[in-house]
MARRO-668713 format. One record per atom (N, C-alpha, C, O, CB): residue number from 1; atom name; y, z, x. Coordinates in pm, whole numbers, plus 50000, padded with zeros to 5 digits. Glycine has a CB too. Example, Ala and Ser with C-alpha at 12.3 -4.5 7.8 and 13.67 -1.06 7.14 Angstrom:
2
[1 N [49431 50780 51319]]
[1 CA [49550 50780 51230]]
[1 C [49670 50780 51320]]
[1 O [49668 50846 51424]]
[1 CB [49553 50905 51131]]
[2 N [49775 50708 51285]]
[2 CA [49894 50714 51367]]
[2 C [50003 50787 51290]]
[2 O [50114 50804 51341]]
[2 CB [49940 50572 51408]]
END
This chain:
116
[1 N [52275 51255 50212]]
[1 CA [52240 51282 50073]]
[1 C [52204 51149 50005]]
[1 O [52284 51055 50008]]
[1 CB [52357 51354 49997]]
[2 N [52084 51139 49946]]
[2 CA [52042 51014 49882]]
[2 C [52082 51014 49735]]
[2 O [52087 51118 49669]]
[2 CB [51890 50994 49898]]
[3 N [52109 50894 49686]]
[3 CA [52146 50880 49545]]
[3 C [52024 50895 49457]]
[3 O [51914 50851 49493]]
[3 CB [52215 50745 49520]]
[4 N [52042 50956 49342]]
[4 CA [51935 50968 49244]]
[4 C [51916 50833 49177]]
[4 O [52012 50761 49150]]
[4 CB [51968 51079 49138]]
[5 N [51791 50799 49153]]
[5 CA [51762 50675 49081]]
[5 C [51793 50695 48933]]
[5 O [51767 50801 48876]]
[5 CB [51615 50632 49101]]
[6 N [51847 50591 48873]]
[6 CA [51874 50593 48730]]
[6 C [51768 50506 48663]]
[6 O [51775 50383 48672]]
[6 CB [52020 50541 48698]]
[7 N [51669 50567 48596]]
[7 CA [51560 50489 48536]]
[7 C [51609 50386 48435]]
[7 O [51553 50277 48425]]
[7 CB [51461 50582 48469]]
[8 N [51713 50419 48360]]
[8 CA [51765 50325 48260]]
[8 C [51826 50202 48328]]
[8 O [51809 50089 48282]]
[8 CB [51871 50394 48169]]
[9 N [51896 50225 48438]]
[9 CA [51957 50114 48511]]
[9 C [51849 50026 48574]]
[9 O [51859 49904 48571]]
[9 CB [52053 50167 48620]]
[10 N [51747 50089 48631]]
[10 CA [51637 50012 48691]]
[10 C [51566 49930 48584]]
[10 O [51533 49813 48606]]
[10 CB [51538 50105 48762]]
[11 N [51542 49991 48469]]
[11 CA [51475 49920 48358]]
[11 C [51560 49801 48314]]
[11 O [51507 49692 48291]]
[11 CB [51450 50016 48239]]
[12 N [51693 49821 48301]]
[12 CA [51784 49713 48262]]
[12 C [51774 49596 48360]]
[12 O [51763 49481 48318]]
[12 CB [51929 49764 48255]]
[13 N [51778 49626 48491]]
[13 CA [51777 49519 48590]]
[13 C [51641 49453 48601]]
[13 O [51634 49333 48630]]
[13 CB [51820 49572 48725]]
[14 N [51533 49526 48579]]
[14 CA [51400 49462 48579]]
[14 C [51391 49363 48462]]
[14 O [51340 49252 48478]]
[14 CB [51287 49569 48570]]
[15 N [51439 49404 48345]]
[15 CA [51438 49316 48228]]
[15 C [51530 49196 48251]]
[15 O [51496 49083 48217]]
[15 CB [51480 49393 48101]]
[16 N [51647 49222 48308]]
[16 CA [51744 49115 48334]]
[16 C [51685 49014 48431]]
[16 O [51698 48893 48409]]
[16 CB [51876 49173 48390]]
[17 N [51621 49061 48537]]
[17 CA [51561 48968 48634]]
[17 C [51446 48890 48572]]
[17 O [51428 48772 48602]]
[17 CB [51512 49045 48757]]
[18 N [51370 48954 48487]]
[18 CA [51261 48884 48418]]
[18 C [51318 48773 48329]]
[18 O [51267 48661 48327]]
[18 CB [51177 48983 48333]]
[19 N [51424 48805 48255]]
[19 CA [51488 48705 48169]]
[19 C [51551 48593 48252]]
[19 O [51545 48476 48214]]
[19 CB [51595 48771 48079]]
[20 N [51613 48630 48365]]
[20 CA [51672 48529 48453]]
[20 C [51565 48431 48500]]
[20 O [51584 48310 48493]]
[20 CB [51741 48595 48574]]
[21 N [51451 48482 48548]]
[21 CA [51344 48394 48597]]
[21 C [51290 48305 48486]]
[21 O [51259 48188 48510]]
[21 CB [51230 48477 48657]]
[22 N [51279 48359 48366]]
[22 CA [51229 48280 48253]]
[22 C [51330 48175 48207]]
[22 O [51292 48076 48146]]
[22 CB [51193 48372 48137]]
[23 N [51458 48198 48236]]
[23 CA [51562 48107 48187]]
[23 C [51563 47972 48258]]
[23 O [51602 47871 48199]]
[23 CB [51698 48172 48201]]
[24 N [51520 47970 48384]]
[24 CA [51525 47846 48459]]
[24 C [51665 47810 48506]]
[24 O [51685 47703 48564]]
[24 CB [51470 47735 48376]]
[25 N [51761 47897 48483]]
[25 CA [51899 47870 48522]]
[25 C [51923 47914 48666]]
[25 O [51845 47991 48723]]
[25 CB [51997 47942 48427]]
[26 N [52031 47865 48723]]
[26 CA [52072 47913 48854]]
[26 C [52130 48054 48836]]
[26 O [52161 48095 48725]]
[26 CB [52178 47817 48921]]
[27 N [52143 48126 48947]]
[27 CA [52199 48260 48940]]
[27 C [52340 48254 48883]]
[27 O [52376 48333 48795]]
[27 CB [52201 48327 49080]]
[28 N [52420 48160 48932]]
[28 CA [52558 48149 48885]]
[28 C [52565 48121 48735]]
[28 O [52644 48182 48663]]
[28 CB [52631 48038 48962]]
[29 N [52482 48027 48688]]
[29 CA [52485 47991 48545]]
[29 C [52436 48107 48459]]
[29 O [52497 48138 48357]]
[29 CB [52398 47865 48519]]
[30 N [52329 48171 48501]]
[30 CA [52275 48283 48422]]
[30 C [52376 48398 48416]]
[30 O [52400 48455 48309]]
[30 CB [52142 48331 48482]]
[31 N [52434 48431 48532]]
[31 CA [52529 48543 48536]]
[31 C [52655 48512 48453]]
[31 O [52710 48600 48387]]
[31 CB [52568 48575 48681]]
[32 N [52698 48389 48459]]
[32 CA [52816 48349 48379]]
[32 C [52784 48367 48230]]
[32 O [52866 48419 48155]]
[32 CB [52857 48201 48409]]
[33 N [52665 48324 48189]]
[33 CA [52623 48334 48049]]
[33 C [52609 48480 48004]]
[33 O [52642 48513 47890]]
[33 CB [52490 48260 48029]]
[34 N [52562 48566 48094]]
[34 CA [52537 48707 48060]]
[34 C [52653 48799 48097]]
[34 O [52647 48920 48074]]
[34 CB [52411 48755 48129]]
[35 N [52759 48742 48154]]
[35 CA [52876 48819 48197]]
[35 C [52836 48926 48301]]
[35 O [52875 49043 48290]]
[35 CB [52944 48886 48076]]
[36 N [52759 48883 48399]]
[36 CA [52714 48971 48507]]
[36 C [52768 48921 48640]]
[36 O [52781 48800 48659]]
[36 CB [52559 48980 48510]]
[37 N [52800 49009 48732]]
[37 CA [52841 48965 48865]]
[37 C [52718 48915 48942]]
[37 O [52618 48987 48952]]
[37 CB [52912 49081 48942]]
[38 N [52723 48794 48996]]
[38 CA [52607 48741 49071]]
[38 C [52566 48833 49186]]
[38 O [52447 48845 49215]]
[38 CB [52639 48602 49125]]
[39 N [52661 48896 49251]]
[39 CA [52628 48987 49361]]
[39 C [52538 49101 49316]]
[39 O [52451 49144 49391]]
[39 CB [52755 49042 49421]]
[40 N [52560 49151 49196]]
[40 CA [52476 49259 49143]]
[40 C [52334 49211 49120]]
[40 O [52238 49282 49149]]
[40 CB [52535 49315 49013]]
[41 N [52320 49090 49067]]
[41 CA [52186 49037 49043]]
[41 C [52113 49021 49175]]
[41 O [51996 49059 49187]]
[41 CB [52194 48901 48968]]
[42 N [52180 48964 49276]]
[42 CA [52118 48949 49408]]
[42 C [52080 49085 49467]]
[42 O [51970 49102 49520]]
[42 CB [52212 48875 49504]]
[43 N [52170 49183 49457]]
[43 CA [52145 49315 49514]]
[43 C [52028 49384 49445]]
[43 O [51942 49442 49511]]
[43 CB [52271 49402 49504]]
[44 N [52023 49378 49313]]
[44 CA [51914 49442 49241]]
[44 C [51782 49370 49264]]
[44 O [51676 49433 49269]]
[44 CB [51945 49448 49091]]
[45 N [51787 49239 49277]]
[45 CA [51663 49164 49306]]
[45 C [51605 49212 49439]]
[45 O [51485 49234 49451]]
[45 CB [51690 49009 49310]]
[46 N [51691 49228 49539]]
[46 CA [51648 49275 49671]]
[46 C [51599 49421 49663]]
[46 O [51494 49454 49717]]
[46 CB [51763 49261 49774]]
[47 N [51675 49507 49596]]
[47 CA [51639 49648 49584]]
[47 C [51504 49666 49515]]
[47 O [51420 49742 49563]]
[47 CB [51747 49724 49507]]
[48 N [51485 49597 49404]]
[48 CA [51360 49613 49329]]
[48 C [51242 49553 49405]]
[48 O [51131 49606 49398]]
[48 CB [51372 49547 49191]]
[49 N [51264 49444 49476]]
[49 CA [51157 49387 49558]]
[49 C [51117 49485 49667]]
[49 O [50998 49501 49695]]
[49 CB [51201 49252 49620]]
[50 N [51215 49550 49730]]
[50 CA [51185 49650 49833]]
[50 C [51107 49768 49774]]
[50 O [51010 49814 49833]]
[50 CB [51315 49701 49899]]
[51 N [51150 49815 49659]]
[51 CA [51079 49927 49593]]
[51 C [50936 49888 49560]]
[51 O [50843 49966 49580]]
[51 CB [51154 49971 49465]]
[52 N [50918 49766 49508]]
[52 CA [50784 49720 49471]]
[52 C [50695 49707 49595]]
[52 O [50577 49740 49590]]
[52 CB [50792 49586 49397]]
[53 N [50753 49658 49706]]
[53 CA [50677 49646 49831]]
[53 C [50634 49784 49881]]
[53 O [50519 49802 49922]]
[53 CB [50760 49574 49939]]
[54 N [50725 49880 49879]]
[54 CA [50691 50015 49924]]
[54 C [50584 50078 49835]]
[54 O [50492 50143 49884]]
[54 CB [50817 50105 49926]]
[55 N [50597 50058 49704]]
[55 CA [50497 50114 49612]]
[55 C [50360 50050 49634]]
[55 O [50258 50119 49631]]
[55 CB [50541 50094 49465]]
[56 N [50358 49919 49657]]
[56 CA [50231 49850 49681]]
[56 C [50170 49897 49812]]
[56 O [50048 49915 49821]]
[56 CB [50252 49697 49683]]
[57 N [50252 49915 49914]]
[57 CA [50202 49961 50044]]
[57 C [50143 50101 50033]]
[57 O [50045 50132 50100]]
[57 CB [50313 49958 50150]]
[58 N [50202 50185 49950]]
[58 CA [50152 50321 49932]]
[58 C [50016 50323 49864]]
[58 O [49940 50418 49879]]
[58 CB [50252 50404 49852]]
[59 N [49986 50219 49788]]
[59 CA [49859 50212 49716]]
[59 C [49746 50154 49801]]
[59 O [49630 50164 49763]]
[59 CB [49875 50131 49590]]
[60 N [49780 50092 49915]]
[60 CA [49677 50033 50000]]
[60 C [49589 50142 50060]]
[60 O [49636 50253 50086]]
[60 CB [49740 49948 50111]]
[61 N [49462 50110 50081]]
[61 CA [49377 50211 50145]]
[61 C [49426 50236 50288]]
[61 O [49478 50146 50353]]
[61 CB [49228 50166 50146]]
[62 N [49408 50356 50334]]
[62 CA [49448 50391 50469]]
[62 C [49327 50378 50560]]
[62 O [49228 50449 50544]]
[62 CB [49508 50535 50475]]
[63 N [49336 50287 50655]]
[63 CA [49226 50264 50746]]
[63 C [49246 50348 50872]]
[63 O [49358 50375 50914]]
[63 CB [49215 50115 50782]]
[64 N [49136 50387 50929]]
[64 CA [49140 50464 51053]]
[64 C [49063 50386 51159]]
[64 O [48975 50307 51125]]
[64 CB [49081 50607 51034]]
[65 N [49094 50408 51286]]
[65 CA [49021 50337 51391]]
[65 C [48874 50376 51391]]
[65 O [48838 50490 51359]]
[65 CB [49083 50367 51529]]
[66 N [48789 50282 51427]]
[66 CA [48646 50306 51438]]
[66 C [48606 50285 51583]]
[66 O [48637 50182 51643]]
[66 CB [48565 50211 51343]]
[67 N [48539 50383 51639]]
[67 CA [48488 50370 51775]]
[67 C [48343 50326 51770]]
[67 O [48260 50393 51708]]
[67 CB [48503 50505 51853]]
[68 N [48312 50215 51833]]
[68 CA [48176 50164 51836]]
[68 C [48113 50201 51970]]
[68 O [48184 50228 52066]]
[68 CB [48173 50010 51813]]
[69 N [47980 50202 51976]]
[69 CA [47916 50232 52104]]
[69 C [47963 50135 52211]]
[69 O [48001 50021 52182]]
[69 CB [47763 50228 52090]]
[70 N [47960 50179 52334]]
[70 CA [48004 50100 52448]]
[70 C [47924 49970 52455]]
[70 O [47802 49972 52461]]
[70 CB [47988 50179 52579]]
[71 N [47994 49857 52455]]
[71 CA [47930 49725 52458]]
[71 C [47863 49700 52592]]
[71 O [47779 49610 52602]]
[71 CB [48032 49616 52429]]
[72 N [47898 49776 52695]]
[72 CA [47839 49755 52827]]
[72 C [47712 49836 52846]]
[72 O [47653 49834 52954]]
[72 CB [47938 49789 52935]]
[73 N [47669 49909 52742]]
[73 CA [47548 49990 52754]]
[73 C [47429 49900 52780]]
[73 O [47430 49782 52745]]
[73 CB [47525 50075 52627]]
[74 N [47327 49956 52840]]
[74 CA [47208 49876 52872]]
[74 C [47141 49829 52744]]
[74 O [47142 49901 52644]]
[74 CB [47109 49958 52958]]
[75 N [47082 49708 52747]]
[75 CA [47019 49654 52626]]
[75 C [46906 49740 52572]]
[75 O [46875 49734 52453]]
[75 CB [46966 49517 52653]]
[76 N [46843 49821 52658]]
[76 CA [46731 49903 52610]]
[76 C [46778 50027 52536]]
[76 O [46697 50097 52474]]
[76 CB [46643 49943 52726]]
[77 N [46909 50055 52542]]
[77 CA [46960 50175 52474]]
[77 C [46949 50159 52323]]
[77 O [46973 50051 52269]]
[77 CB [47106 50202 52515]]
[78 N [46912 50268 52257]]
[78 CA [46903 50262 52111]]
[78 C [47041 50289 52053]]
[78 O [47116 50371 52106]]
[78 CB [46799 50364 52057]]
[79 N [47077 50221 51944]]
[79 CA [47208 50243 51884]]
[79 C [47218 50387 51834]]
[79 O [47126 50439 51772]]
[79 CB [47234 50144 51768]]
[80 N [47330 50449 51862]]
[80 CA [47349 50588 51822]]
[80 C [47436 50601 51699]]
[80 O [47455 50713 51650]]
[80 CB [47409 50667 51936]]
[81 N [47490 50495 51648]]
[81 CA [47579 50501 51533]]
[81 C [47722 50480 51575]]
[81 O [47749 50409 51672]]
[81 CB [47564 50635 51461]]
[82 N [47815 50540 51503]]
[82 CA [47956 50523 51533]]
[82 C [48032 50645 51485]]
[82 O [47978 50731 51416]]
[82 CB [48011 50395 51469]]
[83 N [48160 50650 51524]]
[83 CA [48246 50761 51485]]
[83 C [48366 50708 51409]]
[83 O [48420 50603 51442]]
[83 CB [48291 50841 51607]]
[84 N [48407 50781 51307]]
[84 CA [48532 50751 51236]]
[84 C [48631 50860 51274]]
[84 O [48603 50979 51260]]
[84 CB [48510 50745 51079]]
[85 N [48747 50818 51321]]
[85 CA [48853 50914 51351]]
[85 C [48935 50931 51225]]
[85 O [48997 50837 51176]]
[85 CB [48943 50867 51472]]
[86 N [48936 51053 51173]]
[86 CA [49004 51083 51047]]
[86 C [49139 51148 51075]]
[86 O [49165 51195 51185]]
[86 CB [48917 51174 50959]]
[87 N [49225 51150 50973]]
[87 CA [49354 51216 50991]]
[87 C [49335 51360 51039]]
[87 O [49230 51421 51019]]
[87 CB [49435 51214 50859]]
[88 N [49439 51412 51101]]
[88 CA [49441 51549 51152]]
[88 C [49336 51572 51260]]
[88 O [49295 51685 51283]]
[88 CB [49418 51646 51038]]
[89 N [49294 51464 51328]]
[89 CA [49205 51476 51442]]
[89 C [49059 51499 51411]]
[89 O [48979 51523 51502]]
[89 CB [49251 51584 51525]]
[90 N [49021 51493 51284]]
[90 CA [48880 51514 51250]]
[90 C [48799 51390 51289]]
[90 O [48851 51278 51285]]
[90 CB [48865 51544 51099]]
[91 N [48673 51410 51326]]
[91 CA [48583 51302 51365]]
[91 C [48460 51308 51276]]
[91 O [48400 51414 51259]]
[91 CB [48543 51311 51517]]
[92 N [48424 51195 51220]]
[92 CA [48303 51185 51138]]
[92 C [48203 51101 51216]]
[92 O [48226 50982 51239]]
[92 CB [48334 51122 50997]]
[93 N [48092 51160 51256]]
[93 CA [47990 51089 51333]]
[93 C [47884 51036 51237]]
[93 O [47822 51111 51162]]
[93 CB [47925 51183 51439]]
[94 N [47866 50905 51240]]
[94 CA [47773 50837 51150]]
[94 C [47653 50790 51231]]
[94 O [47669 50713 51326]]
[94 CB [47843 50716 51077]]
[95 N [47532 50835 51197]]
[95 CA [47414 50790 51273]]
[95 C [47385 50643 51244]]
[95 O [47431 50587 51145]]
[95 CB [47291 50876 51238]]
[96 N [47307 50582 51333]]
[96 CA [47274 50440 51319]]
[96 C [47204 50412 51186]]
[96 O [47232 50311 51121]]
[96 CB [47184 50394 51436]]
[97 N [47116 50500 51145]]
[97 CA [47045 50482 51017]]
[97 C [47112 50573 50915]]
[97 O [47075 50690 50901]]
[97 CB [46891 50515 51031]]
[98 N [47210 50519 50843]]
[98 CA [47282 50600 50745]]
[98 C [47267 50539 50608]]
[98 O [47238 50420 50594]]
[98 CB [47430 50613 50782]]
[99 N [47288 50620 50506]]
[99 CA [47283 50577 50367]]
[99 C [47424 50531 50328]]
[99 O [47515 50613 50318]]
[99 CB [47231 50692 50272]]
[100 N [47443 50401 50305]]
[100 CA [47575 50345 50278]]
[100 C [47638 50406 50152]]
[100 O [47758 50432 50150]]
[100 CB [47566 50193 50262]]
[101 N [47558 50428 50050]]
[101 CA [47612 50486 49926]]
[101 C [47662 50629 49951]]
[101 O [47767 50668 49901]]
[101 CB [47504 50485 49813]]
[102 N [47586 50704 50029]]
[102 CA [47627 50841 50060]]
[102 C [47755 50842 50143]]
[102 O [47843 50926 50122]]
[102 CB [47515 50915 50135]]
[103 N [47766 50748 50237]]
[103 CA [47888 50738 50319]]
[103 C [48008 50703 50231]]
[103 O [48116 50759 50250]]
[103 CB [47870 50632 50430]]
[104 N [47991 50612 50135]]
[104 CA [48101 50577 50045]]
[104 C [48147 50699 49966]]
[104 O [48267 50722 49950]]
[104 CB [48058 50465 49948]]
[105 N [48051 50779 49915]]
[105 CA [48086 50900 49840]]
[105 C [48161 51000 49929]]
[105 O [48258 51061 49886]]
[105 CB [47959 50966 49782]]
[106 N [48115 51015 50052]]
[106 CA [48179 51107 50145]]
[106 C [48322 51061 50175]]
[106 O [48415 51142 50173]]
[106 CB [48098 51117 50276]]
[107 N [48340 50934 50204]]
[107 CA [48474 50882 50234]]
[107 C [48567 50895 50113]]
[107 O [48685 50925 50128]]
[107 CB [48465 50736 50278]]
[108 N [48514 50871 49993]]
[108 CA [48596 50886 49872]]
[108 C [48639 51031 49856]]
[108 O [48754 51059 49821]]
[108 CB [48519 50839 49747]]
[109 N [48547 51125 49881]]
[109 CA [48582 51266 49870]]
[109 C [48687 51305 49974]]
[109 O [48779 51380 49944]]
[109 CB [48456 51353 49887]]
[110 N [48672 51254 50096]]
[110 CA [48771 51284 50199]]
[110 C [48908 51227 50164]]
[110 O [49010 51290 50188]]
[110 CB [48724 51229 50335]]
[111 N [48909 51107 50108]]
[111 CA [49036 51044 50072]]
[111 C [49105 51118 49959]]
[111 O [49228 51124 49956]]
[111 CB [49013 50899 50033]]
[112 N [49029 51175 49867]]
[112 CA [49086 51250 49756]]
[112 C [49131 51389 49800]]
[112 O [49199 51460 49726]]
[112 CB [48986 51262 49642]]
[113 N [49093 51428 49920]]
[113 CA [49132 51559 49969]]
[113 C [49040 51670 49923]]
[113 O [49074 51788 49928]]
[113 CB [49271 51591 49925]]
[114 N [48921 51630 49877]]
[114 CA [48824 51731 49832]]
[114 C [48778 51812 49953]]
[114 O [48760 51756 50061]]
[114 CB [48703 51666 49760]]
[115 N [48758 51942 49935]]
[115 CA [48710 52023 50048]]
[115 C [48570 51982 50086]]
[115 O [48489 51947 50000]]
[115 CB [48714 52173 50012]]
[116 N [48541 51986 50213]]
[116 CA [48407 51947 50263]]
[116 C [48318 52069 50271]]
[116 O [48202 52058 50310]]
[116 CB [48417 51880 50402]]
END
């Protein structure tokens, strides 16, 4: 069973950490001045950094592997394009002569989950 997050507590510690960083004091001096346990400040600093890292990672674009034509193909072979492997096993075949703007629109629609 996971603990529920307390938004007020998180807000308090984010403000406290911001004030601590702006103070220029050591953790011990700042905590003594604010009547806070140094262990709590260290723990919340780590917890909030982890939460921020996870949130930032969730916002990163999701890349998928790209299969390029076989590099050992004969030089006289004409380029056939490439394939994008999409989630759930879908494959998007892109011809060699493609419209980049149209591909961007298609990929944006796929990322938003719009029906094709």
